[in-house]
C-alpha positions, 0 to 999 in steps of 0.5 A: 437560511435553511440547509435543505431546499432547491439548489438554486435557492441554497446558492443564492441564500448563501451568497446573500447571507455570507458575512464579510468575515466568511467572505474573507475566509472562504477560499478556493484555489480554482481559477475557474468557477461556474458559481463565482460572480465576483472577479477572481484575484491572484492569491499571491497578490492578496498575500502581498497586500495583506502581509507585505510579502514581496520575496523570501522571508529569509535569505537562502543558504548556499547549501543544505543537506536536505531541502524539503519543498512544501510547507503543508502537513507532510513537509512540516512533519518531515522537517521536524523529524529530520531535526529530531534525528539530529539533522540541522542543515535542513531547509523547508521552502514554501511557495507562499505561506505554511499550509497555503497548499492543500493543507489549509482546507483539510478537515483535520480528522484523526481516526486511530483505526484503519484496516492496516496494522502499519497505518494504525501505527502511523496514526498512533505516532501522529496522535502522540506528536500532535496531542502531547510531544509538540506541546511538551517540547515547545510549550505551544498548543497545536489545537488538538481536540480529543472529542472521539470518533463515531463510525456509522453502520447501516448494514451488517457488512459495514458493522462487520468491517468495524468489528474487524477494526475493533479486534485489531485495535485490541492488539494495539491497546486502542479503546473502542466499542461497538454500540447499539443504536440506543447506545449511540443515541445516548452518546449523540442525542442529535443523531437519527438512529432509526436506520442504524445497524450499529456504530463503532465508537473510539473515544480517543479519536480527535481533531487537529488544527492544520495551522496550529499544527504546522506552525508548532512543527516549524517552530520546533524544527527551527529551534533545532536548527532548521530554516523555514523560508516562505514565499519562495517558489521553486523554479527548477531541480538540477540533476547531475550524472555521476561517474557510474552513469547514475542520476543524482540531485544536485541543487534546487533553483528558485527565482531568488537563488540556488541551494546546492543539495544532494537531497530533495523531498517533494511534499508539494501536494497537488503540485508534486507532479510539476515538481517531479517533472523538473527532475525527470521523475514521474509522480502518478497522482491527480487532483480532485475537487474536494468541498465541504461546508461549515454550518452555523451554530447548532444547539447541543452539538458541543463536545459531540464526536466526529462522525463518519457515515461511510454508507452515506459517504459523508463526514461530520466534523465538530467545529466548536458549536457547529459542524463541517460537512463533507464527503466523497462522491462517485463523480468527483471533478478533476482539477485539470489546471493546477496552475502556478496562480492561486485564485481567490473567489467567493463561491467556488464550491461546486454545488452540483457535486456537493448536493449529493451529500446533503440528504445523507447528512440531514438524515443522520443529523436532522437538525441540519435541515434548519441550520444555515451555512456559515462558509463554504470551502473547496480545494484540490486534493491529490489522489493516487491509483491505489489510494495510498501515498507516494513516498520514498526515493524515486527510481529515476533520480537518487536523492529525490524523495517523495512525500505526497499523494495522501488521498485526503489523509495527509494530516492524520498520517503526517506524523507517522509518515514524516517520521518514516520519511526522515528515517528513510532519508537518513538511514536509507530505509524506513523503520516500519513496513512502508512498501504499500506507500513506496513509489517503487511499488508501481511499474515504470510503465504505469507511472507515466501512463495518463489513462492509468493514473486518471482512471485508477485515481478516480476509482480510488476517490469514488471508493474512498468510503467503500467497505474494504473486503478481502477479495476486492479488485479494481475495475479501472485501468485493467488489462494494462499488462497481459502475459501470453496465456491471458486469452486462452485462460480467459476462455477457460473461465479465468477470473483475473486479479490485478497486481501492479498492472499485471492480469494474473489468474485468481481462480477459474469460474465454472460459468465460462469467460468473464472478461474485464471490460473498459472502465465505465467510471461507475456511470459518471461523466455521461460514460455509458455504464457497463451492462451484463458485466459478468466480471463485476457481478462475480466480484460483487458476490465475493464481497463478504467477510464470510466464506466467499460463494466460490469457496468450493471452486478454490477447494477443488483447485487446491485438492486437485493439486494435492491429489493429482496435478494442477498448472499455475500461470506465474508469468507475472513473476519478475525475471532478471539476469545478474551478470558481469565481472563482479556478479559473484561478489554482488550475489554474495552481498545481496543474497542471504543464502550461498547461491554459488553452488554448482551451475544448475543449482537453484537456491531459495533465498532472501534479500535484506536491508542493513537492519536485517529486514527482508526486502524480498524472498526469491529463487536464484539459479546459477547459470551455466558458464557457456554463453548462449542467447537470451532469454534463457542464458545471457552472454557474460564475461563473468558469473551469471545468475537468473532471479525469479521474484514475485511480480508484486515486488519485482519493480521494488526489487529491481530498484533495490538491487540497482541501488545496492550495485551502485552503492557498492560499486559492483561492475555488473548488470541487471537485465530485465526479461520479465516481459520476454518470458512466460512461466507455468508451474506444474505441481502435484503427485502426478506432475512427474508422470505428466511432464515426462511425456512433455520434456526430453529429460529424465525427471527422476530424483537422481537425474533431476533433484529438488532445487535444480534447473536445466535447459530442456526441450518441451514439445520441441521448444527450449525452456528452463525447467526448475524443480521447485514448489511454492505449494508443497508438492512435487513439481516443476516450473517451466520458464518459457520464451514468450513465443513458445508459451502457448505451444508448451502450455497446450502440450502440458494440458493435452498430456495432463488430461488423463491425469486429471489436470486442472488450471488453478490460480493465486487464490489456490496458491494462497491456501496451499502455501499457507497450509505448507507454511511457506511465506507470502511476501508483504503479508507474513514476510515484510521489510520490518521482519528479519529471517530469524523472526520469520522462521527463515534462518535456514536461508542465511549463510550464518555458518560461513564467513561470507559477509552479506547485507544485513548480516551484522543486524542478524548476528546482533539479534541472534545474540540478544534473542528473538523479541518476537516470532512468527507462529502458525495457528489453526482453528478447529471451527470452520470460521473464515479469517483474513488477517488482522485478527487479534492474538491472545496468549493466556487472555493477554493480547500478544499480536495479530494475524498477518495472514489467514486462509482456509487449508482444504487438505487439513480442513481448518482455518490457518493463520500466521502472526508475529507474537511478542512477550508482554513483559518484553522478554524473549519469545522462545519456543517454550513461551509458545508451547506453554501458552493457551492461545485464542484468536479474536475475529469481529469481537468473538474469540476462538480457541487456537492451536499454536504450531512451530512447524507447518501442520501439513507435511512437516517433514517435507516429503512431498516436495521430494516426491515421497508420497504414501 
């Protein structure tokens, strides 16, 4: 039957020509179908009929150290890696058969290059496990096929994205090539290349077999002592409350018995939300229909690479002498009923949805027009609000771990994520930087908000194949968290960025207000598409790998701060109080710096994990001992501290601090007043003159030195003023009760008019801070970086005898010598860089940029990246000074100058008010 034609003809032909074998292998988990004409049969009944399964395949143990729930890719990989790390008393419970959930219908593609260094490393581990490690260990083949991968670019921007991936790949030794259309035709003769701009070819990409992989993983785990029990649905999770009032996992209930355990791992795929409900844990994901077809034999297709044509939103997976053809549309069907019952149906593929992919597939491989369809596949896939998985320990219940929400990438990320999740369970944290996957990245007000989950997950599906631009912003579920300044800043042209639900200022548009409107689902589902949408139009212009069109606006904001004064709304920062009898002990243990200075002091410090990695950088202010009313000073029967933490990591840090307090048994309380207070930062050479007219306090160096704070009056309102800077200028932060925010802001702006004050946003902060050499958390400062590697040794009280979390790891690293070190690079040519560019020393790759911005005061591109010694030796200052460095951007190399100190104001005079 022909591949093209009218939809009805296609459907009827497929129904008539499907062989009995295809009928048996074409499955879908939907209980309803607009195309099904045969009666659906519960899947459990089929399993019992075919396999004779009427109960668990093995007896349930009374107890286990860990119970993994779900026998798909993540469940099997997690079980295997737990055993690899030495655990034996571990159990995997699968409700039916291994891979019977979302894993059975995965395409099984593995691409090595992604626009994230962490994901590149995770993919590399998966590939190693599937292609060699498991076979060496078990003698069994997993079904790995290394047939290569080909990314299609139909325009310059798409090819630029691929060139960025190629440059990043060089830092990891991943072989890849940018091919011309003619070279692509030579590689893939069946491909239409007339409309191509170019392609990216990665020879060692490949295809995984879900069943073979999971079977081999389970056998390897079983050989190491694990127990795998199929046909055993979980019916409940028991939770207990310990003596400190902390909820912890107690047991897993099934219809066939209860397993006592302190640890559950939720790898239940689209059923993960229901499993979370059993324990009182929010699992913010949603299921979508995902469909693909398997063609009949195509002559000449054998051994061809897998193809992703992102611009046509279609993928072509080699399947022997045929292809699997699927894609991601802008109007996916929500899987509204993920019921306890599977259903078996002949033709549950939704052709109204899938038809959108046919033209693109036939255009790319014209032979498909005359190729029949052998089978159709449709099943649920889970998608999340930011297109990232959900992993780590749930903040609601200790011992409840997540490994779900993989956005169709569970097979390819499974090995790397399974390893990290196993390490997380055993050692309390992963080895790599998994913050982008950590469930704690979401604020608790969002994880149970159905509108946010539905809208954002829809957008993540619809943009699955979109170009990943540096300045992209979501349109879905905006305005969820707004600070008191939001309306007045919007009226002044603020272009907002969304960060963890907050609307924070990005930059200020000269063309007037650009409000964020309600989500229109890109016009799908009969939702009227937003028209004359200024905010969306502005974002569209920012979608580039060149300098953005509003580059000059960011420049003016930066130079106003450097030369006069600027005000930054930083209200989205987390604002916590740490109080109680053991608050001093807790502060000593939590923070790397000695924060127990005189009341009125403010200290920049880090919080570490036990491996010495940085969980956060923040400021800690020791408060006055006299009790007062919140939110400026809490009443306390011990020491009290005020913590200000970047809003992007605030929820993560809240959970981190709470866990440390619980584990150490400290008698103190962490109080969150983020929503009760605003925060504006006034920075620049004119900031003192301006604020002296607003505040009732002497702001001279002697009276108000750097790194101190006071309660002062600002236009008749009490505020906490801190002399700090995250942009490298003299300035103050004003931490203001919510009801006083607007009067204080208006007073600052009125007084600042004669000093040339301007509003500035986080795009300016990014540029100003990198120019000064300040770290940006989760860019050049992550949980897998230590303060010594990051150039923040000055934040650590190593010269004292005070113990703190992570100190032993730092002492060991210091004694051994640094095997990697952060380095600043500047490029004389005016070329935009955004991070991920490869770093070469004497022509040899030694790392990649984590972060890059343009520095307007020095008029150069600046980048920061960690470099290693290719010989594995110590990276000393001499190693840096003696090298000739280049940076590769999109395949082009640029000479770079390495700096061990900030290229701007290296003596830190400006923050002290020393100008001229």
